Each structure stands twice: as structure tokens, then as C-alpha cells.
VMD Tcl script that draws the C-alpha trace (Angstrom):
set ca {
  {24.63 -12.17 25.59}
  {25.80 -13.43 22.21}
  {29.34 -12.97 20.49}
  {29.80 -9.54 18.59}
  {28.45 -9.43 15.21}
  {30.22 -11.62 12.63}
  {29.56 -10.08 9.27}
  {29.69 -13.23 6.94}
  {28.63 -11.19 3.79}
  {29.64 -7.63 3.24}
  {32.43 -8.72 1.20}
  {30.14 -10.40 -1.35}
  {27.08 -8.06 -0.81}
  {26.97 -7.31 -4.63}
  {27.11 -10.82 -5.58}
  {24.49 -11.72 -2.83}
  {22.06 -9.21 -4.59}
  {22.80 -10.43 -7.94}
  {22.78 -14.33 -7.72}
  {20.46 -15.35 -4.47}
  {17.33 -16.84 -5.59}
  {13.92 -14.66 -5.69}
  {11.22 -15.56 -2.83}
  {7.53 -16.57 -4.35}
  {5.25 -13.61 -4.74}
  {2.74 -15.71 -3.03}
  {4.70 -15.71 0.23}
  {4.40 -11.85 0.68}
  {0.43 -11.73 -0.16}
  {-0.07 -14.43 2.50}
  {1.89 -12.86 5.16}
  {0.08 -9.44 4.41}
  {-3.36 -11.35 4.76}
  {-2.09 -12.92 8.14}
  {-0.94 -9.77 9.67}
  {-3.63 -7.70 11.67}
  {-2.96 -4.44 9.60}
  {-0.92 -3.32 6.78}
  {0.69 -0.06 7.91}
  {4.26 -1.23 8.99}
  {6.39 -4.29 8.62}
  {9.83 -4.72 9.88}
  {12.20 -6.70 7.71}
  {15.05 -7.84 9.98}
  {18.44 -8.68 8.71}
  {17.17 -7.40 5.33}
  {20.51 -8.31 3.55}
  {19.98 -6.64 -0.16}
  {16.41 -5.83 0.63}
  {14.90 -8.50 -1.16}
  {11.94 -9.49 1.06}
  {11.50 -5.60 2.10}
  {10.92 -4.57 -1.59}
  {8.34 -7.43 -2.09}
  {6.69 -6.52 1.47}
  {6.46 -2.99 0.13}
  {4.06 -4.25 -2.27}
  {1.63 -5.01 0.61}
  {2.56 -2.53 3.38}
  {2.39 1.28 3.52}
  {5.67 1.29 4.88}
  {8.70 -1.31 5.48}
  {11.39 -0.72 7.92}
  {14.48 -2.67 6.77}
  {17.35 -3.28 9.07}
  {20.48 -5.03 8.97}
  {23.92 -5.04 10.82}
  {25.91 -5.28 7.82}
  {26.78 -1.69 6.12}
  {27.93 -3.61 3.22}
  {24.57 -5.40 2.46}
  {22.64 -1.93 3.10}
  {24.94 -0.55 0.36}
  {23.73 -2.83 -2.41}
  {20.11 -2.81 -0.93}
  {17.51 -1.98 -3.69}
  {15.92 1.45 -3.41}
  {12.00 1.51 -3.11}
  {9.82 4.61 -2.03}
  {8.02 2.48 0.78}
  {11.19 0.95 2.23}
  {13.31 2.76 4.73}
  {16.87 1.03 5.34}
  {18.60 1.53 8.78}
  {21.98 -0.01 10.00}
  {20.89 -1.71 13.18}
  {21.49 -5.06 15.07}
  {18.53 -7.59 15.17}
  {18.47 -7.19 19.04}
  {18.11 -3.29 19.04}
  {15.35 -2.09 16.81}
  {14.94 1.64 16.55}
  {11.26 1.50 16.08}
  {8.72 2.44 18.82}
  {6.68 -0.06 20.76}
  {3.61 -1.47 19.42}
  {4.15 -0.18 16.15}
  {4.66 -3.21 13.59}
  {2.02 -5.36 12.07}
  {4.57 -8.07 10.72}
  {8.13 -8.93 11.29}
  {10.08 -10.71 8.80}
  {13.49 -12.60 8.73}
  {14.57 -13.83 5.52}
  {17.40 -16.56 5.93}
  {18.83 -14.78 8.65}
  {17.38 -15.37 12.07}
  {19.69 -18.39 12.97}
  {22.52 -15.33 13.16}
  {20.68 -13.54 15.84}
  {20.98 -13.59 19.55}
  {17.55 -15.01 19.65}
  {16.30 -14.18 23.43}
  {17.23 -10.53 22.63}
  {15.75 -10.70 19.38}
  {12.50 -11.97 20.43}
  {12.22 -9.52 23.24}
  {12.49 -6.72 20.72}
  {9.82 -8.62 18.45}
  {7.42 -8.44 21.33}
  {8.30 -5.00 22.11}
  {7.72 -3.60 18.53}
  {4.72 -5.69 17.51}
  {1.28 -4.59 17.67}
  {-1.30 -6.85 19.51}
  {-1.83 -9.69 17.51}
  {1.23 -9.04 15.18}
  {2.93 -11.57 13.25}
  {6.41 -12.89 13.08}
  {7.82 -15.09 9.92}
  {11.29 -16.67 9.81}
  {12.25 -18.49 6.93}
  {15.05 -20.47 5.43}
  {15.82 -22.46 2.28}
  {18.36 -25.15 1.24}
  {19.15 -26.68 -2.09}
  {16.93 -29.52 -3.04}
  {17.06 -30.83 -6.43}
  {19.26 -30.57 -9.51}
  {19.73 -32.09 -12.67}
  {20.49 -35.74 -12.40}
  {24.27 -35.34 -13.93}
  {24.93 -32.56 -11.57}
  {23.75 -33.91 -8.07}
  {26.71 -36.28 -7.37}
  {28.95 -33.78 -8.57}
  {27.34 -31.17 -6.16}
  {27.44 -33.54 -3.43}
  {31.18 -34.17 -3.67}
  {31.51 -30.45 -3.54}
  {29.40 -29.90 -0.62}
  {31.37 -32.51 1.20}
  {34.89 -31.36 0.31}
  {34.41 -27.64 0.08}
  {31.33 -26.58 2.15}
  {29.89 -28.67 4.98}
  {32.91 -28.54 7.10}
  {33.16 -24.83 7.04}
  {29.58 -23.68 7.86}
  {29.53 -21.49 11.02}
  {27.92 -23.44 13.97}
  {24.62 -21.21 13.57}
  {23.91 -22.75 10.18}
  {22.68 -25.68 12.11}
  {19.34 -24.33 12.65}
  {19.02 -23.86 8.74}
  {20.24 -27.22 8.09}
  {17.17 -28.54 10.13}
  {14.87 -26.51 8.23}
  {14.23 -24.25 11.42}
  {12.49 -27.28 12.92}
  {15.01 -27.00 16.08}
  {14.86 -23.18 16.10}
  {13.48 -22.01 19.60}
  {10.28 -20.17 18.65}
  {8.23 -18.68 21.59}
  {5.16 -17.73 19.77}
  {1.73 -19.63 19.21}
  {2.45 -20.94 15.55}
  {-0.15 -20.49 12.88}
  {-1.01 -22.68 9.85}
  {0.68 -21.85 6.76}
  {0.88 -23.20 3.21}
  {3.59 -24.77 1.39}
  {5.61 -22.62 -0.72}
  {7.93 -23.44 -3.70}
  {11.21 -21.87 -4.54}
  {12.55 -22.46 -7.96}
  {14.65 -20.84 -10.51}
  {16.20 -21.46 -14.03}
  {19.94 -20.46 -14.19}
  {22.95 -21.06 -16.28}
  {26.32 -22.18 -14.81}
  {27.62 -18.94 -14.20}
  {24.70 -17.89 -12.15}
  {24.69 -21.03 -9.98}
  {28.57 -20.57 -9.42}
  {27.72 -17.19 -8.36}
  {25.10 -18.43 -5.99}
  {27.55 -20.80 -4.15}
  {30.26 -17.93 -3.92}
  {27.76 -16.28 -1.66}
  {27.70 -18.95 0.94}
  {29.26 -18.10 4.41}
  {30.90 -21.52 4.25}
  {33.06 -20.15 1.20}
  {34.25 -17.49 3.41}
  {35.20 -19.95 6.27}
  {37.07 -21.90 3.79}
  {38.91 -18.83 2.48}
  {40.03 -17.98 6.02}
  {41.18 -21.49 6.83}
  {43.40 -22.08 3.68}
  {44.10 -18.57 2.37}
  {42.28 -19.15 -1.17}
  {38.93 -19.65 -2.58}
  {37.59 -22.85 -3.14}
  {35.53 -21.44 -6.44}
  {38.01 -21.99 -9.11}
  {37.80 -25.70 -8.20}
  {34.16 -25.92 -7.71}
  {33.64 -24.03 -10.82}
  {35.92 -26.59 -12.74}
  {34.03 -29.48 -11.18}
  {30.65 -28.34 -12.22}
  {31.50 -27.26 -15.56}
  {32.74 -30.91 -16.19}
  {29.20 -32.04 -16.16}
  {27.03 -28.80 -16.93}
  {27.59 -29.15 -20.54}
  {27.44 -25.94 -22.28}
  {27.74 -23.12 -19.62}
  {24.83 -21.07 -21.20}
  {22.46 -23.99 -20.65}
  {19.80 -22.97 -18.56}
  {18.94 -25.75 -15.95}
  {16.24 -25.72 -13.11}
  {17.24 -25.16 -9.50}
  {14.89 -26.19 -6.46}
  {15.13 -25.53 -2.94}
  {13.34 -26.67 0.38}
  {11.70 -23.69 1.85}
  {10.76 -23.76 5.57}
  {9.05 -21.10 7.61}
  {8.09 -20.64 11.18}
  {5.25 -18.33 11.75}
  {3.64 -17.00 15.04}
  {1.41 -14.61 16.65}
  {3.07 -12.31 18.90}
  {1.20 -12.12 22.39}
}
mol new
graphics top color blue
foreach p $ca { graphics top sphere $p radius 0.5 }
foreach p [lrange $ca 0 end-1] q [lrange $ca 1 end] { graphics top cylinder $p $q radius 0.2 }
display resetview
């Protein structure tokens, strides 16, 4: 049994919706092809509903759950998406009802044994589970060394321990399903300084820093990045490493 749910994100749910990067559309087309049908997808740990809304373009219905009420309050409405407050380990869906289970940047927070038991319960025969994560990869050459200093001073020491799975690109994540081949997906964006700083402010490590020191590190982080960004309105490329585990539920 895991510890009670630790809500790292409700306090910045609005920023989470505004500043998080967008997943590549090709990802959702691929997952729809991999699933045995397109009747129902369960997006677990849906957050602001970004993945759920993208899936709704491929499935008749998407059931999107999150344990964070703050996140769901900021989720994007869609006629084919039903949102529900529920922990990953206790899904309200009936047995053998789901073609696809997705978890976007969230499975490392779950009690994995209990979550996987729910996946097996709700999945149709031959259903598919996809869990993915992403991490900053490449920035402008002048920004890269400053961001490394920011990471070392304000971020890395304060990640919750569950983040270790994400740091390893989910390679060490327990995943008890026969794995399927999947293509490589690219995540990129073009952001100005305010958007990049807003993205950093959504990180759970920032919340941990605030809890420890009683103040946010964001003013200092913003100042250090502004010194090398140039004109704050300048749009610069941002790239992430995208990693996914994909399995057939049997």
C-alpha cells in the first residue's frame, strides 16, 4: 500500500494547463492504431486533460481520471471526454471495457501494483497500455549552461523520490506487460522567456523548494535566465526527450 496521495500540482493547475508542452499528434494516431478497438480509452492521471482531448479525436469516448481536484477544475472540456476524480488505483470503469489505457507523465506517482491490477481488470482482451514521460533535452547554446546551474541549485535536490523513474526515461519502471514496438516521437516547442519560466514553475521540485525554504526560487531562476535569453520576447526552440513504455494487456 502506498502513502496517501501527495498532490504536487493542484496549486499550479492553471499554470500547468497554460505552460506545459504539447504532445505530438502522431502519438495519438499511433496509439489508436495499436488498440484493439476505438470505443473507449482511459486516460489516467489526466491532469489538465491534454492527452484526453487529443485521444478524443480517435476514440468514441475517453474517460479521464485524476486524483487532483485542482487539475480537473482546469481540464479542457470536450464532448467526448468524461472527467472524474478518482485515484489511479481505483477506477470506476467496469471490467473488460477499455481498449487503451494512457498515462502521460504521471505513472511514477502511482502505487504500481494496484494500478496495474486495475489496468488488467478494465482492459478488454488485447487492450493496450501506454505510459510516457519527457525531460528537457536541448536549449539554445547560451542558455544551456545557465539552465544546468539552475537545475543543480534549485531543482535536482528537490525532486520527489518518485521522479527517479522519469529521470531514467521509464527504463527502470516495473512494467509487467508484453512490450510492443513503437516509433520515436519528437517533442519540440518555440517559446519566449515568459513561457519557459512558466513551464519551470509547474515542476514539483519547485513546490518542494518552497516547502523547505518558505519562498519560491522562481524570481532567482527568472533573473538568471533573463541575463542570457536576450529580448524576453525572443522565441527560442525547446526540445524534450520523449520516452514511452507500451504493452499488450493479457
